DRENKE-354198 format. One line per 10 residues: number of its first residue (from 1); their letters; for each residue x, y, z of C-alpha. Coordinates in steps of 0.2 Angstrom, whole numbers. Each point is the difference from the previous one (the first is absolute). Layout:
N
NUM> A> X,Y,Z; ...;
! end
This chain:
293
1> MVIMTLACLC> 52,-283,-267; 15,9,6; 12,-7,-12; -12,3,-14; 0,18,5; 19,0,2; 2,-7,-18; -9,14,-8; 10,13,7; 15,2,-12;
11> PFMSAFAKDS> -7,-2,-12; -18,-2,2; -5,-12,-11; -15,-10,-8; -2,-9,-19; -6,11,-12; -5,-5,-19; 13,6,-13; 0,1,-19; 10,-15,-8;
21> SPTPVPIAVI> 8,8,-14; 14,4,4; -1,-11,15; 4,6,18; 14,-10,9; 6,0,17; 13,13,5; 17,-6,5; 3,-4,18; 16,6,6;
31> EAGTSVDDSE> 10,-13,9; 2,-2,19; 16,7,6; 1,14,-13; 6,15,10; -9,16,-7; 13,12,0; 12,-6,-13; 3,10,-16; 15,-8,-4;
41> RDRWNRIVLL> -10,-17,-3; -3,-7,-16; -18,-4,3; -12,10,11; 12,15,0; -14,13,1; -13,5,13; -17,4,-7; -9,2,16; 0,-6,18;
51> ATTRFASGDT> -16,0,10; -3,-3,18; -17,0,7; -5,14,13; -17,-1,8; -5,17,-2; -19,4,1; -17,-9,6; 0,-12,13; 18,-2,4;
61> DDVSESIKET> -3,-4,18; -8,-15,-4; 15,-9,-8; 10,-9,13; 18,6,4; 6,-17,-6; -8,1,-16; 7,18,-2; 17,-5,4; 1,-14,-11;
71> VTGFTFAILA> -8,7,-16; 10,17,1; 16,-12,1; -3,-5,-18; 4,11,-14; -7,-3,-19; 14,3,-12; 0,3,-20; 17,-2,-6; 6,0,-19;
81> TVRPVEPQSD> 14,-6,-9; 8,13,-11; 15,-5,-12; 12,9,-13; -5,-2,-18; 16,-5,-11; 4,15,-13; -6,-3,-17; 15,-6,-12; -3,14,-12;
91> GGEAPRHELV> 3,12,13; -19,5,-2; -11,8,15; -7,-12,11; -7,-1,18; 13,-4,12; -10,-8,13; -16,-13,0; -12,-5,13; 1,-18,-1;
101> EVGVGNCVSV> -13,-4,14; -9,6,15; -3,-10,16; -10,0,17; 5,-7,17; -3,2,19; 14,6,9; 7,1,20; 14,6,7; 12,-13,2;
111> NDRLTVVAPD> 17,5,8; -5,18,-2; -1,-2,-19; -18,-1,-9; 0,-17,-8; -14,-10,-10; -7,-14,11; -12,-16,-6; -8,-14,9; 10,-15,-8;
121> ATTEGLSLDF> 17,9,2; 12,1,15; 7,17,2; 15,1,13; -4,13,14; -20,0,-2; -10,-6,14; -19,0,-2; -12,-5,14; -17,-9,-5;
131> LGRQVLNAKH> -9,16,-6; 15,5,-10; -1,-15,-10; -17,-1,-3; 1,17,-6; 15,-2,-11; -8,-17,-8; -17,10,-4; 10,15,-8; 10,-11,-11;
141> KNLGEITCVG> -14,-10,-4; -8,17,-6; 15,5,-11; -5,-13,-14; -16,10,-3; 11,17,-6; -1,-3,-19; 11,8,-13; -12,8,-14; 14,8,-11;
151> KHETAVVFDV> 18,1,-3; 14,5,-12; 17,6,1; -2,15,11; -17,-2,9; -10,-13,9; -18,1,4; -7,-10,16; -18,-2,10; -2,0,18;
161> PTLMLRGDEH> -16,-4,5; -3,12,15; -13,4,13; -1,19,0; -9,13,11; -12,9,-10; -11,13,11; -4,-10,15; 0,-18,-9; 12,-13,-4;
171> EDLVVRHLVR> 0,-3,-18; 8,-13,-12; 11,7,-13; 16,-3,-10; 15,11,1; 9,-1,-16; 19,3,1; 10,7,-16; 18,-3,4; 12,9,-12;
181> IDPQSGACST> 19,4,-1; 8,16,-9; 9,-10,-13; 15,10,1; 3,1,17; -9,-16,7; -10,10,12; -16,-8,4; -18,8,4; -17,-7,3;
191> CAWLMAITDD> -17,9,-6; -15,-8,10; -17,1,-3; -17,-8,6; -10,-12,-11; -18,-5,5; -9,-17,-4; -14,2,-10; -17,-11,2; 6,-11,-14;
201> GGIVPVEEPL> 16,-3,6; 9,12,-11; 12,13,7; 0,20,-3; 10,14,6; -6,10,14; -3,18,-2; 12,5,16; 16,7,-6; 16,-11,-4;
211> RLIDGGTREE> 15,1,11; 18,2,-5; 11,-8,13; 20,1,2; 9,-15,-2; 8,-6,17; -16,7,10; -2,-5,15; -17,2,9; -10,-4,16;
221> RPIHVDGGRF> -15,-6,-8; -16,6,9; -13,-12,5; -18,3,5; -8,-10,13; -19,-5,-2; -4,-6,18; -18,-5,-5; 9,-13,-11; 8,-10,15;
231> AFGLPTKRAF> -8,-16,6; 2,-5,18; 14,13,1; 9,-6,-13; 1,9,-17; -8,-6,-15; 9,0,-19; -10,16,-2; 5,8,15; 15,9,-7;
241> AVEDLPPGQR> 2,11,-16; 14,11,-7; -3,19,1; 7,6,-16; 12,-4,-13; 19,1,4; 7,19,2; 5,9,-16; -6,13,-13; -18,1,-6;
251> VDWSTSLRTA> -4,-1,-19; -17,2,-8; -7,-12,-13; 0,8,-18; -12,-8,-11; 13,-9,-10; 10,-6,14; -16,-8,8; -3,-9,-17; 16,-6,0;
261> ADVPTYSKEV> -1,-7,17; -17,-6,-1; 5,-19,-4; 1,-15,9; 17,-3,-5; 14,7,-10; 9,-7,-17; 16,10,-4; -8,11,-11; -14,5,11;
271> LDRLTTELDA> 14,1,15; 10,14,-12; -17,9,-3; -3,1,19; 17,7,3; 0,11,-11; -17,8,5; 5,-2,17; 16,11,-4; -10,13,-8;
281> AIASLRTLRS> -13,2,14; 16,2,11; 6,14,-13; -16,8,0; -1,2,19; 18,7,2; -4,14,-12; -16,4,9; 9,0,17; 15,11,-9;
291> AER> -13,13,-7; -9,1,19; 16,6,8;
! end
């Protein structure tokens, strides 16, 4: 039961039905041995988000020190590959950068460098005890449950099924991530929002505001512990839940933005419409805040 629970920590996953057109595909898993901080590398050269578990609320005293120490030693990483685009031969205007891919991985500190690790790879300088190896096995297996549901040259959308804290309950939701780059500068950012699973297996946006997250964000992800979901002193798979979305700016849904987001997967055309509506919502928010000053 312990390993089942730890497998859910980053991220908290389970299988959900998804629309088949276009077909969701597993997101890329970053190769073991990849150092997180290397912006000069050709591949995986942008940090999108790094999240390290922190047991923050609830019955945290029910979690043993060995589990706390092991789990908080891992960091969940979202990295992107951004590359320059060849200029047009006719000299016309063109984006200078392309978002090639987005990937995920589990990291630990190896020789003082945050490094992606995997159960089937030997990493020089890495030493894990039995519990650490079991946690890594479970976490690595769960990476395959993260699915890409839309992609074009400057944006990638993927879903992470997550056990979230809502009131006093641990609720199954999906955190949908829209990773984008500025095509001119190559800088990346993320917009994240919650999706709920309907009784018929569909997926719909939750009314809570979206979250704009700066590229390169490093968070201590707060976890709530429900001691009532322990058995024989060990946490079951529903004992831990994420408290909130990653830190960032809140953006309320507009009707048109919600309509654009309210589909299981995104074709390139629909993804263009979604990013356009998101930009409009962000611009409206900035105008409102400027007027309030």
